[in-house]
C-alpha positions in Angstrom: 3.5 -26.9 9.1 1.8 -27.8 6.5 1.5 -25.7 3.3 -2.0 -25.4 3.6 -1.8 -24.3 7.1 0.7 -21.4 6.0 -0.8 -20.4 2.9 -4.6 -20.3 3.9 -3.8 -17.8 6.7 -1.7 -15.6 4.6 -4.2 -15.5 1.7 -6.7 -14.2 4.3 -4.4 -11.1 5.1 -5.2 -9.6 1.7 -7.7 -7.8 0.1 -5.9 -6.2 -2.9 -3.5 -7.5 -5.5 -2.6 -7.5 -9.1 -4.6 -9.5 -11.8 -2.5 -10.6 -14.6 -4.3 -12.2 -17.7 -4.1 -12.0 -21.4 -3.4 -14.6 -24.3 -0.2 -15.2 -22.3 -0.8 -14.7 -18.4 1.0 -11.5 -17.4 0.2 -9.8 -21.0 -1.9 -7.5 -19.2 -1.5 -6.5 -15.4 -4.0 -4.4 -13.4 -4.5 -3.6 -9.6 -7.3 -5.1 -8.1 -9.5 -5.3 -5.1 -11.4 -8.6 -4.0 -12.9 -10.3 -1.5 -13.0 -14.1 -0.3 -16.9 -15.5 -0.8 -17.5 -16.8 2.8 -19.6 -19.8 1.1 -16.6 -20.9 -1.0 -13.3 -19.4 -0.1 -13.2 -17.9 -4.0 -12.2 -14.4 -5.1 -14.9 -12.3 -6.1 -14.2 -9.0 -7.9 -15.1 -6.3 -10.6 -13.0 -7.1 -13.7 -12.7 -5.8 -17.4 -14.2 -7.8 -20.3 -10.8 -8.9 -21.5 -10.3 -10.5 -17.8 -13.6 -12.7 -18.4 -12.3 -13.4 -22.2 -9.1 -15.0 -20.8 -8.7 -18.6 -20.4 -6.7 -18.3 -17.2 -5.5 -15.5 -14.9 -3.1 -14.8 -12.0 -3.6 -12.9 -8.8 -0.5 -11.9 -7.2 -1.0 -10.7 -3.8 -0.1 -8.4 -2.1 -0.4 -5.5 -4.5 3.2 -5.2 -4.9 3.6 -9.0 -5.5 4.8 -8.9 -9.1 8.3 -7.8 -7.4 7.9 -9.8 -4.1 9.5 -13.1 -4.0 7.4 -14.0 -1.2 3.8 -13.2 -2.7 1.1 -15.7 -3.2 0.5 -16.5 -6.6 -3.1 -17.5 -7.2 -3.8 -19.3 -10.6 -7.5 -19.2 -11.5 -10.1 -19.3 -14.1 -12.8 -16.5 -14.1 -16.7 -16.7 -14.4 -18.7 -13.9 -14.7 -21.4 -13.4 -12.0 -24.4 -11.5 -11.6 -23.7 -9.1 -8.9 -27.4 -8.5 -7.9 -27.7 -12.2 -7.2 -24.7 -13.0 -5.3 -24.2 -12.4 -1.8 -20.1 -12.1 -2.3 -20.8 -8.8 -4.5 -22.6 -7.3 -1.5 -19.4 -8.2 0.8 -17.3 -6.5 -2.1 -19.1 -3.4 -1.8 -19.0 -3.6 2.2 -15.2 -3.7 2.0 -14.4 -1.4 -1.0 -17.5 0.5 -1.7 -17.1 1.5 -5.2 -16.8 -0.9 -8.3 -13.9 -0.3 -10.4 -15.8 -2.3 -13.3 -19.2 -3.2 -14.6 -18.5 -6.9 -14.9 -18.2 -9.1 -12.1 -16.4 -12.6 -11.8 -15.6 -15.3 -9.7 -12.4 -16.9 -9.3 -11.9 -20.7 -9.4 -8.8 -21.2 -7.7 -6.6 -24.3 -9.4 -3.6 -23.6 -7.5 -2.1 -21.0 -5.0 2.0 -21.0 -4.8 4.4 -19.4 -2.4 8.2 -19.7 -2.7 8.4 -23.6 -3.4 5.2 -24.3 -1.5 2.2 -24.8 -3.6 -1.5 -26.2 -2.7 -4.4 -27.2 -4.8 -7.2 -25.2 -5.4 -9.5 -27.4 -3.7 -7.9 -26.8 -0.3 -8.9 -22.8 -0.9 -12.3 -23.6 -1.7 -13.4 -23.7 1.9 -16.7 -22.0 3.3 -15.8 -19.8 6.3 -17.0 -21.9 9.5 -17.8 -18.4 11.0 -20.0 -17.0 8.3 -23.1 -17.6 10.0 -22.3 -15.6 13.2 -19.8 -12.9 11.2 -22.7 -10.3 10.7 -23.7 -10.6 14.6 -20.1 -10.5 15.6 -19.6 -7.2 13.4 -22.5 -5.5 14.3 -21.6 -6.4 18.3 -18.1 -5.0 17.9 -19.2 -1.7 15.7 -20.9 -0.3 18.5 -17.7 1.1 19.7 -15.9 2.6 16.7 -13.5 4.2 19.1 -12.0 0.7 20.5 -11.7 -0.1 16.7 -9.5 3.0 16.0 -7.6 2.3 19.4 -6.8 -1.3 18.6 -5.7 -0.5 15.0 -3.3 2.2 16.6 -2.3 -0.1 19.5 -1.4 -3.1 16.9 -0.7 -1.5 13.7 0.1 2.0 14.4 -1.8 3.4 12.3 -4.8 6.2 12.9 -8.0 5.0 11.2 -10.8 7.4 10.4 -14.2 6.0 10.5 -13.6 2.7 11.0 -16.1 -0.2 10.5 -15.4 -4.1 11.2 -16.6 -5.8 8.1 -15.3 -9.5 8.2 -14.4 -12.1 10.6 -12.8 -15.5 10.0 -10.7 -18.2 11.7 -7.4 -16.1 11.5 -8.4 -12.4 12.1 -10.6 -9.9 11.3 -11.0 -7.0 8.7 -11.3 -3.5 9.6 -12.7 -1.1 6.9 -11.3 2.6 7.1 -11.2 6.1 4.6 -8.2 4.5 2.7 -8.8 1.1 2.7 -9.1 -2.1 4.7 -7.0 -3.0 8.1 -6.1 -6.6 8.6 -5.8 -7.5 12.3 -4.7 -11.0 13.2 -5.7 -13.2 16.1 -3.3 -14.7 18.5 -4.8 -18.1 18.1 -7.0 -19.6 15.1 -10.9 -19.4 16.2 -12.9 -22.6 14.9 -16.2 -21.5 16.6 -18.4 -18.4 17.3 -17.1 -18.1 21.2 -13.6 -18.5 20.3 -14.0 -15.8 17.8 -15.8 -13.5 20.1 -13.2 -13.9 22.8 -10.3 -13.2 20.4 -12.2 -10.1 18.9 -12.5 -8.9 22.5 -8.9 -9.5 23.1 -8.1 -7.3 20.2 -10.7 -4.5 20.9 -10.4 -4.5 24.6 -9.6 -0.9 26.0 
């Protein structure tokens, strides 16, 4: 399996992490919540002014990444965006609901490292091939919230209050709940909408 083939699905597993920045990357660290823009694959998130002023940042995934030898280390540069003009900001609100900062950034990924594997940022900046069908799929499967809750309990042994399907990509789906976002993985990657629908049906079947 190539480095990209192993790292890209893992990158999709996370919506929280630790953002490190400062004059020397790591001078300042803070927990963060982010989403991947379906049109570009780039992380989008609210940030501090200090983070925007930093020439480079490191996003550690998962949120205990600083102490996790198998974490993903996403090396990136931040550019400020207008949340009123960016669909990815609306996506962030659908996932996380309450912004943590007033300023917003898109992280242009330069590289992603995991253990001794490194992939170039160009391999991360990929559109979600299911983006056009994502809203329709979410709407269809959100008609049965009880099925979402049963699937979460069956696959992850957790009880979700008020679950809502908010994202679908080739490797799995994201279910928002009262305390965060739960990732549910597909048994096989889905490259087209029909395959994603079949994978979702398999996960949420009663």
